[in-house]
C-alpha positions in Angstrom: 0.3 -0.6 0.2 1.2 3.3 -0.4 2.2 5.6 2.4 0.7 8.7 3.1 2.7 11.8 3.0 3.6 12.2 6.6 2.4 14.5 8.3 4.6 17.7 9.4 5.6 20.8 9.9 5.4 22.9 6.8 7.7 25.8 7.2 7.6 28.8 4.7 11.5 29.6 4.2 12.8 33.0 2.7 14.9 32.6 -0.7 17.7 33.3 -0.1 18.6 34.5 -3.8 20.9 31.1 -4.9 20.7 31.2 -9.0 18.4 28.4 -10.4 20.2 25.0 -9.6 22.6 26.3 -7.4 23.1 23.6 -4.4 21.8 25.6 -1.0 24.8 25.8 1.9 24.2 23.1 4.4 21.5 23.8 6.9 24.4 24.6 9.6 23.0 27.0 12.7 20.0 27.8 10.9 17.5 26.0 12.4 14.2 26.3 10.6 15.8 24.7 7.8 17.6 22.3 9.6 15.2 19.2 9.7 17.3 17.6 13.0 15.9 20.3 15.0 12.2 19.0 16.0 11.5 15.5 16.8 8.8 15.6 14.6 9.0 15.5 10.4 9.3 18.6 8.3 8.5 20.0 5.0 9.6 23.3 3.6 8.5 25.7 0.7 10.2 28.8 -0.7 8.8 31.8 -0.9 9.4 33.2 -4.0 11.4 36.8 -3.9 10.9 36.7 -0.6 14.5 37.9 0.4 15.5 38.9 4.4 15.7 42.7 3.2 11.9 42.8 1.4 10.2 40.4 4.8 11.9 43.0 7.0 11.1 46.0 5.4 7.2 44.8 4.8 6.6 44.1 1.4 3.2 43.4 0.8 3.6 42.0 -2.7 4.3 38.6 -0.7 1.5 37.8 0.3 -0.2 36.4 -2.0 3.1 34.2 -2.8 3.1 33.4 1.1 -0.3 31.9 0.8 0.2 29.9 -1.9 3.3 28.6 -0.3 1.4 27.9 2.9 -1.1 26.5 0.8 0.6 23.6 -0.6 2.4 22.4 2.2 -0.8 21.7 3.3 -0.9 19.4 0.2 1.9 17.7 0.9 0.8 16.7 4.9 1.5 19.7 7.0 -0.5 20.0 9.2 0.2 23.1 11.2 2.7 26.0 9.8 5.6 28.2 10.4 8.5 30.6 8.9 12.1 31.1 9.2 11.7 34.8 9.3 9.9 36.3 11.9 8.8 39.0 10.2 6.1 37.3 7.7 4.5 37.9 11.4 2.8 40.7 8.7 0.8 37.9 6.7 -0.3 36.1 9.5 -4.0 36.4 9.5 -3.7 36.4 5.6 -2.4 32.9 5.6 -4.3 31.9 8.8 -7.2 32.7 6.6 -6.3 31.1 3.6 -5.2 27.1 5.5 -7.4 24.5 7.8 -4.6 24.1 9.5 -3.0 26.8 13.0 -0.3 29.1 11.8 2.1 30.7 13.7 4.7 32.9 11.4 6.5 33.8 13.6 6.7 33.8 17.9 6.2 37.7 18.1 2.7 35.5 18.8 3.9 35.0 22.0 4.3 38.6 23.2 1.2 39.4 24.8 0.9 35.5 26.5 4.4 35.7 27.9 3.5 39.7 29.7 0.7 38.1 31.2 2.9 35.4 32.6 5.6 37.9 34.1 4.4 40.0 37.2 3.4 43.8 36.6 6.6 45.6 37.7 9.3 43.0 34.9 9.7 43.6 31.6 10.1 41.5 28.5 13.2 42.2 26.2 12.3 41.2 23.0 16.0 40.6 20.4 15.0 41.1 16.8 17.6 41.3 13.9 16.2 44.5 13.0 14.9 47.1 16.1 14.2 50.1 12.9 11.6 47.5 11.2 9.5 45.8 14.4 7.1 48.1 14.4 4.9 48.2 17.8 1.9 46.7 15.2 3.8 43.3 15.3 4.2 42.9 19.4 0.8 42.5 19.6 0.0 44.1 22.2 -3.0 46.7 23.3 -2.4 50.1 25.1 0.8 51.8 26.4 0.9 50.6 29.6 1.5 46.8 27.9 3.9 48.5 25.3 5.8 49.9 28.2 7.0 46.7 29.2 8.1 45.6 26.2 11.8 46.2 25.9 12.7 45.7 21.8 17.1 45.7 20.7 18.2 44.2 17.2 21.4 43.6 16.0 21.0 46.0 13.0 24.6 45.8 11.4 26.2 43.1 13.1 27.9 40.5 11.6 24.4 38.2 11.1 22.0 41.1 9.6 24.9 41.8 7.1 25.3 38.4 5.8 21.3 38.4 5.8 21.4 41.0 3.7 23.1 39.7 0.8 22.0 37.8 -2.3 23.3 35.0 -2.2 22.6 35.0 2.1 25.8 34.1 3.3 25.8 31.6 6.0 26.8 32.9 9.5 28.7 31.3 12.0 26.6 30.4 15.9 29.8 32.4 17.6 29.4 35.4 15.6 25.6 35.7 16.3 26.8 34.8 20.1 28.4 37.7 19.8 26.0 39.9 18.0 23.4 38.5 20.9 24.8 38.6 23.9 26.5 42.1 23.6 22.7 43.7 23.0 21.2 41.8 25.1 24.5 43.2 27.7 22.5 46.7 26.5 19.0 45.9 26.8 19.9 44.5 30.4 22.1 47.5 31.6 19.3 50.4 30.6 16.1 48.0 31.8 17.6 45.6 34.8 14.0 44.8 35.4 14.1 42.3 32.7 12.9 38.8 33.4 12.8 36.8 30.4 13.7 37.2 26.6 12.0 36.0 23.1 13.7 36.0 20.1 12.0 37.0 17.2 15.0 35.7 15.1 15.3 32.3 13.8 18.5 32.3 13.8 18.8 33.2 17.2 17.3 29.2 19.3 21.3 28.1 18.0 22.8 30.7 21.1 19.5 30.3 23.7 21.4 27.9 25.6 24.6 30.4 26.1 22.0 33.4 26.8 19.9 31.3 29.3 22.9 30.3 30.9 24.4 33.6 30.7 21.3 35.7 32.0 19.6 33.2 34.3 16.4 34.1 32.1 14.3 32.0 30.9 14.7 32.4 27.0 11.8 31.9 24.2 12.1 31.6 20.7 10.5 30.2 17.3 10.8 26.7 18.3 8.8 27.1 20.9 5.6 27.9 19.5 6.0 25.8 16.8 7.3 22.9 18.8 3.6 23.7 21.2 2.0 24.5 18.6 3.1 21.0 16.3 2.1 18.8 19.3 -1.7 20.8 19.8 -2.7 18.7 16.7 -2.1 15.7 18.3 0.6 14.2 16.3 4.0 14.2 18.8 6.6 12.5 17.8 5.3 8.5 18.9 2.3 9.7 17.5 3.5 10.0 14.3 5.4 6.6 14.0 2.5 4.4 15.2 0.0 6.0 12.1 3.3 5.3 9.9 3.6 1.9 10.8 -0.7 1.1 10.8 -0.6 2.3 7.3 
């Protein structure tokens, strides 16, 4: 009997800007491109012309392309949809309306939830690839009181940011990512010692999450956090995935 497509997490990918037929670099230090990141299957669709710069700057023409890519992922067995750039959150509503599976385009969706987990007198640090384009509407918070509890910091101008702005993009070593992120965390904590948790917008940052937890002693959340939660909500844990394949 022909096996069915595995029920998977579908991931929308940035366009690397590679020449046609070029071999993409291995997904080292790129968690959302690396199948080893999760203990369940993943499938991928590149969003044509969704270069990092275009997505970060908010190119509205990408929305129908995101929708089409998400629909293809569902056809290929995706039971939840995410992406490998937090700035795809601009297309969250449109993509969610176009498919019949849960959609979590960005870790920024966690901001309101994390604020409610924390005492009112502490702050949440949001670390982004580019704070100059992470506008308040992307944070999903209501009212000035909640907004004051969110501290935004970015690594724009750093090694990772420079490499992602290139076409084709250039892989960044984990040590360089840690340098960028740790420096940003230090700046934010010096200015805001009341920071009690950290949220990574950028999907490259999870590779340094263990180091930042160790350095700060704070909880650190990222896109893999919300992806694992969402995939588990579908009932397709790793054990059930294996059982369903064995029944085919």
